[in-house]
C-alpha positions, 0 to 999 in steps of 0.5 A: 280744606280738608275735604274727608271731614264732610264725608265722615257723615257726622250729622248722619252718625248723630241722627242715627242715634237720635232716631232710634228713641221711641215715644210713648203715645198721645191720645191727642195726636194726630191719627196721621202722625206716628207716635213710635220711631221705627228703623223706617225713619231711622233709614229715610231720615238719614237719606235725606241728610246724605242728599243735603250733604251731597249737595253741600260738597258739590257747591264746596268743591266748585266754589272757585269757579276756576273749574272745567267741565272736563275736570268736574266730568273726571270726578264721575264715572261717565267722562263728559257728563258734566257741564260747568257753565260760568253765568254773570252771578256765579255758575250752573252745573248741569249733569246728564246721568253722571254716576258717583263713585258710590254708583249713584246717577245725578241729574239735572242742574244747580244754580249757584249765586256767589258773593265774595267779600273779603275772607268772605264767601257766600252763595244761594243755591236753587236747582232745576230738574235735579234728582240724585239717587232717583230722589227729586230734589227742590226748595233752595240752599245758602251758603257762607264760608270764611276763614280766619288765618289767626291763631292757627287758622280756623274755616267756618262753614254756615249751611241753611236748608229750605228744601223739599225732597220726594224720596225714591219710593215716593215719602215726601220729606223736606230740611230746614234750618241752619247748621254751623262747621267750624274747623281748627288747627287746620293742616295741623294733626291736632285739627277739630271741629265744632258742630251747632245749629237747629234744623228739622227734618219731615217725614210725611206727617212727622217732624223731627227737631233736631239742636245741639246743647252744647256743640258737637265736637269730633277731630278729624282724625277719629269717625265719631262724635266725641263730645258735645249733647243732640237734643230731638224732639217729637211730638212734644217729647224730647230726648238727648244724646250725650256724646262723651267726654272727648274719648275717640270711641263709637259709645253715646249716652242716651236720656230718654224722655222719661228720664231712663239713660241707657248707653248705646252704639254709635 
């Protein structure tokens, strides 16, 4: 598994592009629901995705269970800050003021139950007073990982989230839905991925529904999504972001609710 793939934040790129869409007002809308998408919405949605992806990375890193507390602590900037404990069903990761290489602090526990069947690994994750970068995380995640060794090999990673998060500034947020990553050409220069799914991000009273149609695609050698379309819906209005013809660049085309289009930089 090429771990840098999970660090290029393709979800954040997609959502950042889509959230720059400004919707028109609806006279019948609830007064507590905003009629536009602001820069603050963009930053907070990216923060939700960063938190969610961070948890996914931690789970994937430790899926083998052949770990030690010292080995996990070595990934943070304070020796001895992490404890890895094997349980009857999986493992518990407990952090005491660990600091990531980005300078963010994580404390609390993740409880991970694991089921291994043939080439598929499934996990169920719950949280106990977990905080990351000042954000409080509750809820659950379930994941499955499968490896297909035929035709050059492919790795499929599916994660279903039901998270509720209190951001550091007091904003209430959540993420629900399922995302599926498929990576092909493992270990080669032609390694590529697809991302598909349906999920929502809620910030206070605003809910953003996102879906891929068709799936987003890219290569591990490019830091941008290169093809596919992300559809975003808010307050009954829809817009789409088309990522192009496969060229590795930072361009995408937005189609707004009124049908107008605009090329944007990612």
